Structure formats: structure tokens, C-alpha cells
C-alpha positions in Angstrom: 0.1 0.1 -0.1 1.5 3.6 -0.9 1.6 6.1 1.4 0.3 9.4 0.7 3.7 10.9 0.0 4.6 8.0 -2.2 1.2 8.5 -4.5 2.5 12.2 -4.7 5.7 11.2 -6.0 4.4 8.5 -8.3 1.9 10.9 -10.0 4.5 13.4 -10.5 6.6 10.8 -11.8 4.2 9.5 -14.3 3.5 13.1 -15.5 7.2 13.9 -16.2 7.8 10.6 -18.1 4.5 11.4 -20.2 5.8 14.9 -20.7 9.2 13.7 -21.9 7.7 11.3 -24.0 5.5 13.5 -25.6 8.2 16.4 -26.0 10.8 14.0 -27.3 9.2 11.2 -29.4 5.7 12.2 -30.5 3.4 14.8 -29.9 0.4 12.6 -28.6 -2.6 14.0 -27.2 -2.7 10.8 -25.2 0.5 11.3 -23.5 -0.2 15.1 -22.8 -3.6 14.3 -21.1 -2.2 11.6 -19.2 0.7 14.2 -18.1 -2.0 16.8 -17.0 -4.3 14.2 -15.3 -1.3 13.1 -13.1 -0.4 16.6 -12.5 -3.9 17.2 -11.2 -4.0 14.0 -9.3 -0.6 15.1 -7.6 -2.0 18.6 -6.8 -5.1 17.1 -5.4 -2.9 14.7 -3.1 -0.8 17.3 -1.9 -4.2 19.4 -0.7 -5.3 16.4 0.9 -2.1 16.0 2.8 -2.1 19.7 3.8 -5.7 19.1 5.2 -4.7 15.9 7.0 -1.7 17.8 8.6 -4.2 20.6 9.8 -6.7 18.1 11.2 -5.1 17.5 14.7 -5.0 21.4 15.2 -8.9 21.7 14.1 -10.5 18.5 14.4 -12.1 19.6 10.9 -12.0 16.0 9.4 -13.5 14.4 12.3 -16.5 16.7 12.2 -16.8 16.3 8.6 -17.1 12.4 9.0 -19.5 12.6 11.9 -21.7 14.7 10.1 -21.3 12.9 6.8 -22.5 9.8 8.6 -25.0 11.2 10.6 -26.9 12.5 7.4 -27.0 9.1 5.7 -28.3 7.2 9.1 
């Protein structure tokens, strides 16, 4: 199982590989889209990491989890 940091690193590496391949070998829309999607994924994962790091200070995630489950009960 990947850690959040490993997932961020992996997404960034896949984006870099696809950008390099698209630039150096063929201008493929598929490579460009894959790179863009992995860049976006890496940004979302970084944002999630920031939220998780703030959670112990704010209790924000705990409140969301409790509210979300109580709505569906």
C-alpha cells in the first residue's frame, strides 16, 4: 500500500515521464492528457496532505466524518 507521499511522488513521476515522451518522441494527445491528469492528481493529493496535517489542530476531518455519516443514517 502506498503512503500519501509515495502516491504524490508517483503521480509526479508519471506526469514527468509522459511530458518527456510527448516532447521527445511524438506529440501525442494521449501522453499530454495523461501528464495533465497526473499533475492534477498530484495537486489534489498535496491538498489532501495539507488538510490531514491540519486535522489534529482543527478536528475538521472528524467533524466532517461525523456529519456525513449522521446524514446517511
